[in-house]
C-alpha positions in Angstrom: -218.2 60.5 -114.2 -215.5 61.3 -116.6 -215.4 64.5 -118.7 -214.9 64.1 -122.4 -215.1 66.5 -125.4 -217.2 65.9 -128.4 -217.0 67.7 -131.8 -220.4 68.3 -133.4 -221.1 70.0 -136.7 -223.3 73.2 -136.5 -226.6 71.4 -137.2 -225.9 68.7 -134.5 -224.9 71.3 -131.9 -228.0 73.4 -132.6 -230.2 70.3 -132.4 -228.6 69.2 -129.1 -229.1 72.7 -127.7 -232.8 72.7 -128.9 -233.5 69.3 -127.4 -231.9 70.3 -124.1 -234.1 73.5 -123.9 -237.3 71.6 -124.9 -236.8 68.8 -122.4 -235.3 71.0 -119.6 -232.3 68.8 -119.4 -228.6 69.3 -119.8 -226.9 68.6 -123.1 -224.6 66.2 -121.3 -227.6 64.2 -120.0 -229.0 63.9 -123.5 -225.7 62.8 -124.9 -225.3 60.2 -122.1 -228.7 58.9 -122.8 -228.0 58.7 -126.6 -224.8 56.7 -125.9 -226.6 54.3 -123.7 -229.3 53.8 -126.3 -226.9 53.3 -129.2 -226.6 49.8 -130.7 -224.0 49.1 -133.3 -225.3 47.7 -136.5 -224.8 44.0 -137.0 -221.7 42.9 -138.8 -222.2 42.3 -142.5 -219.6 39.7 -143.2 -220.2 39.3 -146.9 -217.2 36.9 -147.3 -219.5 33.9 -147.1 -222.6 35.3 -148.9 -222.3 32.9 -151.7 -222.6 29.9 -149.3 -225.8 31.2 -147.8 -228.8 28.9 -148.3 -226.8 25.9 -149.5 -227.2 22.7 -147.6 -223.9 21.5 -146.0 -223.0 17.9 -147.1 -220.5 17.3 -144.3 -223.0 17.4 -141.5 -221.1 20.1 -139.6 -223.7 22.4 -137.9 -221.3 25.4 -137.7 -221.6 28.3 -140.3 -218.7 28.3 -142.7 -217.6 31.6 -141.2 -217.0 30.0 -137.8 -214.8 27.1 -139.0 -211.1 27.8 -138.4 -208.9 28.1 -141.5 -206.7 25.2 -140.5 -209.7 22.9 -140.7 -210.2 23.9 -144.3 -206.6 23.3 -145.2 -206.4 19.8 -143.6 -205.3 17.3 -146.3 -203.8 19.9 -148.6 -200.3 19.4 -147.4 -200.1 22.5 -145.3 
């Protein structure tokens, strides 16, 4: 284990203390469990939102967001 410090606002600290008392566990145990359960929200790359739902005419199965920039620039003298 590695020790770390966490800053909580008053409400969070009170809630953590209450949960620990109610469950008969340490605050550290509850925090470790919360970190293990956390899943980051999916990326919302809205840069290609306008292309969503349109049929590709080039037959390339990759989403536009996965095509390297140099492939888009081929033929434009770059």
